[in-house]
VMD Tcl script that draws the C-alpha trace (Angstrom):
set ca {
  {-72.43 122.42 66.05}
  {-71.18 122.39 62.45}
  {-69.62 119.36 60.80}
  {-66.26 121.16 60.73}
  {-66.46 121.75 64.48}
  {-67.39 118.11 65.09}
  {-64.40 116.93 63.06}
  {-62.09 119.24 65.02}
  {-63.46 117.88 68.30}
  {-63.04 114.34 67.04}
  {-59.36 114.97 66.32}
  {-58.85 116.52 69.75}
  {-60.31 113.46 71.47}
  {-58.94 110.81 69.12}
  {-56.42 109.39 71.68}
  {-59.18 109.07 74.31}
  {-61.50 107.48 71.76}
  {-58.93 104.83 70.97}
  {-58.67 104.02 74.69}
  {-62.45 103.87 75.02}
  {-62.71 101.54 72.04}
  {-60.18 99.17 73.59}
  {-61.98 99.18 76.93}
  {-65.33 98.47 75.36}
  {-64.17 95.69 73.07}
  {-66.00 92.65 74.38}
  {-65.34 89.41 72.53}
  {-63.81 91.41 69.68}
  {-66.86 93.59 69.07}
  {-67.81 97.00 70.43}
  {-70.84 96.83 72.71}
  {-73.04 99.66 71.48}
  {-76.07 98.55 73.46}
  {-74.98 100.13 76.72}
  {-73.92 103.32 74.95}
  {-77.24 103.60 73.17}
  {-79.32 103.12 76.33}
  {-77.21 105.37 78.52}
  {-77.22 108.34 76.16}
  {-80.75 107.92 74.84}
  {-79.29 107.51 71.37}
  {-81.35 105.87 68.64}
  {-78.94 104.31 66.14}
  {-81.81 103.58 63.78}
  {-82.23 107.14 62.60}
  {-80.29 110.35 62.11}
  {-76.58 110.57 61.45}
  {-75.39 107.22 62.81}
  {-71.73 108.15 62.70}
  {-72.24 111.32 64.69}
  {-74.48 109.62 67.24}
  {-72.03 106.79 67.91}
  {-69.16 109.27 68.06}
  {-70.92 111.37 70.67}
  {-71.91 108.32 72.68}
  {-68.27 107.26 72.77}
  {-67.10 110.76 73.62}
  {-69.40 110.77 76.64}
  {-67.50 107.79 77.91}
  {-64.52 110.00 78.46}
  {-64.51 110.95 82.15}
  {-63.94 114.63 81.58}
  {-66.63 114.98 78.92}
  {-69.16 113.03 80.98}
  {-68.53 115.10 84.08}
  {-69.08 118.29 82.09}
  {-72.30 116.95 80.61}
  {-73.71 115.56 83.85}
  {-76.75 117.48 85.09}
  {-77.46 116.81 88.78}
  {-81.16 117.64 88.44}
  {-82.00 115.61 85.32}
  {-83.70 112.36 86.30}
  {-83.24 108.93 84.77}
  {-86.40 107.57 83.15}
  {-88.82 105.74 85.43}
  {-91.31 103.02 84.48}
  {-94.69 101.61 85.60}
  {-94.78 98.29 87.50}
  {-95.93 96.54 84.34}
  {-92.49 97.11 82.82}
  {-90.52 95.35 85.58}
  {-88.31 92.59 84.17}
  {-89.07 89.15 85.60}
  {-86.98 87.30 86.43}
  {-84.39 89.99 87.06}
  {-80.92 88.95 85.98}
  {-78.10 88.13 88.41}
  {-74.80 89.75 87.51}
  {-71.49 89.89 89.37}
  {-67.78 89.20 88.95}
  {-68.39 85.69 90.33}
  {-70.91 82.87 89.91}
  {-74.22 82.97 91.78}
  {-73.04 80.07 93.97}
  {-70.43 82.45 95.44}
  {-72.89 85.12 96.65}
  {-71.95 86.03 100.25}
  {-74.22 84.81 103.03}
  {-74.62 87.84 105.30}
  {-76.19 87.84 108.76}
  {-78.40 90.92 108.59}
  {-78.79 91.04 112.36}
  {-75.05 91.27 112.93}
  {-74.20 93.40 109.89}
  {-72.90 96.92 110.45}
  {-71.84 99.38 107.79}
  {-68.77 101.45 108.56}
  {-68.54 105.16 107.76}
  {-65.20 106.91 107.37}
  {-63.31 109.73 105.71}
  {-64.52 113.31 105.60}
  {-67.58 112.91 107.84}
  {-68.32 114.14 111.35}
  {-70.17 111.04 112.60}
  {-68.33 107.75 112.06}
  {-70.73 105.60 114.04}
  {-71.45 102.30 112.22}
  {-74.96 101.76 110.87}
  {-77.14 98.67 111.16}
  {-80.25 97.83 109.16}
  {-82.67 99.02 111.83}
  {-81.05 102.44 111.91}
  {-80.98 102.72 108.12}
  {-84.66 101.77 107.86}
  {-85.51 104.54 110.34}
  {-84.34 107.12 107.78}
  {-86.70 108.41 105.05}
  {-87.18 105.84 102.27}
  {-87.86 106.34 98.58}
  {-88.65 103.90 95.78}
  {-87.97 103.82 92.07}
  {-88.57 101.64 89.03}
  {-85.57 102.28 86.82}
  {-83.45 100.64 84.17}
  {-80.24 98.83 85.11}
  {-77.83 99.11 82.17}
  {-74.89 96.75 81.85}
  {-71.72 97.71 79.97}
  {-72.08 94.41 78.09}
  {-75.07 95.86 76.26}
  {-78.11 94.39 78.03}
  {-80.54 96.14 80.35}
  {-83.41 95.26 82.69}
  {-85.98 97.23 84.65}
  {-86.17 96.69 88.40}
  {-87.97 98.08 91.43}
  {-85.78 99.34 94.26}
  {-86.32 101.29 97.46}
  {-84.13 102.59 100.24}
  {-82.47 105.66 101.72}
  {-81.60 108.53 99.37}
  {-77.82 108.76 99.60}
  {-77.93 112.55 99.97}
  {-80.00 112.13 103.13}
  {-77.55 109.58 104.52}
  {-74.57 111.80 103.73}
  {-76.28 114.75 105.42}
  {-77.04 112.62 108.49}
  {-73.39 111.57 108.94}
  {-72.14 115.10 108.40}
  {-70.34 114.39 105.15}
  {-68.28 117.18 103.62}
  {-70.22 117.56 100.38}
  {-67.44 119.78 99.01}
  {-65.33 116.61 98.83}
  {-64.90 115.06 95.40}
  {-65.69 111.37 95.87}
  {-67.78 108.84 97.76}
  {-66.24 105.37 97.92}
  {-67.74 101.95 98.68}
  {-66.12 98.81 100.05}
  {-68.10 95.58 99.89}
  {-68.30 92.30 101.74}
  {-67.57 90.38 98.53}
  {-64.30 92.35 98.06}
  {-65.85 94.49 95.33}
  {-65.22 98.21 95.55}
  {-66.23 101.28 93.57}
  {-66.62 105.04 93.84}
  {-68.67 107.89 92.41}
  {-68.34 111.66 92.17}
  {-70.03 113.76 94.83}
  {-72.48 115.34 92.37}
  {-73.75 111.87 91.42}
  {-73.90 110.85 95.09}
  {-76.19 113.80 95.79}
  {-78.44 113.08 92.79}
  {-82.06 112.60 94.00}
  {-82.31 109.10 92.46}
  {-79.11 107.75 94.02}
  {-80.18 105.51 96.92}
  {-78.83 103.01 99.39}
  {-81.22 100.27 98.33}
  {-82.53 98.00 101.08}
  {-85.48 96.45 99.22}
  {-86.11 94.86 95.84}
  {-89.70 94.58 94.64}
  {-90.91 95.77 98.07}
  {-89.11 92.98 99.93}
  {-85.70 92.95 101.67}
  {-82.92 92.63 99.12}
  {-82.29 89.02 98.09}
  {-78.72 87.90 98.68}
  {-77.99 87.76 94.96}
  {-79.01 91.40 94.52}
  {-76.92 92.83 97.33}
  {-78.31 92.13 100.83}
  {-78.14 93.90 103.24}
  {-77.57 97.15 101.30}
  {-76.39 98.17 97.85}
  {-76.02 101.33 95.85}
  {-78.68 101.96 93.23}
  {-77.67 104.75 90.87}
  {-79.69 104.72 87.63}
  {-77.65 107.53 86.04}
  {-74.61 105.23 85.76}
  {-73.77 101.83 84.30}
  {-74.43 98.69 86.31}
  {-70.90 98.10 87.58}
  {-71.14 101.45 89.43}
  {-73.89 99.91 91.64}
  {-71.88 97.99 94.29}
  {-73.66 95.32 96.34}
  {-73.22 94.01 99.91}
  {-71.84 97.35 101.10}
  {-69.56 97.13 104.13}
  {-68.23 100.70 104.24}
  {-68.95 104.13 102.81}
  {-66.29 106.81 102.89}
  {-65.88 110.39 101.68}
  {-62.56 111.50 100.22}
  {-60.77 113.89 97.89}
  {-58.61 111.08 96.48}
  {-60.13 109.05 93.67}
  {-60.65 105.55 95.13}
  {-60.99 103.87 91.73}
  {-62.95 100.62 91.56}
  {-62.75 96.89 90.87}
  {-63.47 97.23 87.15}
  {-62.29 100.82 86.84}
  {-58.79 99.79 87.93}
  {-58.82 97.22 85.12}
  {-59.50 99.81 82.44}
  {-63.25 100.48 82.56}
  {-64.33 104.10 82.34}
  {-64.57 105.63 85.82}
  {-67.42 108.13 85.43}
  {-69.63 105.77 83.38}
  {-72.70 107.96 83.56}
  {-75.01 110.17 81.55}
}
mol new
graphics top color blue
foreach p $ca { graphics top sphere $p radius 0.5 }
foreach p [lrange $ca 0 end-1] q [lrange $ca 1 end] { graphics top cylinder $p $q radius 0.2 }
display resetview
């Protein structure tokens, strides 16, 4: 793309860029860390202005959706790269983490699916499991590498007879958090319903009994303590998304 073409594109997206800048202003400074990690951008070399511009453009929902490739995998790491201790992060203090009885917990399924039978942990663990060591990237600019394993979401959606032509998969959580992702991201091979962290059942602070782990999106798109999964053609929004955060928030 020529410089003239880049400038023309910049002008076309200038209103969206202004919105993105406002959303990403944290303590009066733009957090470039999350943008850099998510897009694989190295601000230390090349045309810095162009790189930052394109990173910000990708935070526009429409641009990100067009750029998303459902077969491109997020980077994985060896066990030696796992961050210890792994950081707790939520919209509340760690003292407020919900205490969930795993034996009594059931996850509801609703929306555009054929089987709406609730799921318990035993039933989820009977499905095929996959593990990953991937980077969790926070919109605030920090990242950590963790080890997760659980049910690939595409397998779960197939098992409940989800209409994969639908546009969205939504999540409601025990801690009143909620979020949603596009169907293409839900079907991505690295998107899992995580049941384990570092080969042990999820600790309460990391989302017990089940959480979404989706390494192709920012951390706030990984809801914890899932109580319900539903399939819909109406954008369900999300806790942070409804407060101005970018909805797609992915690579």
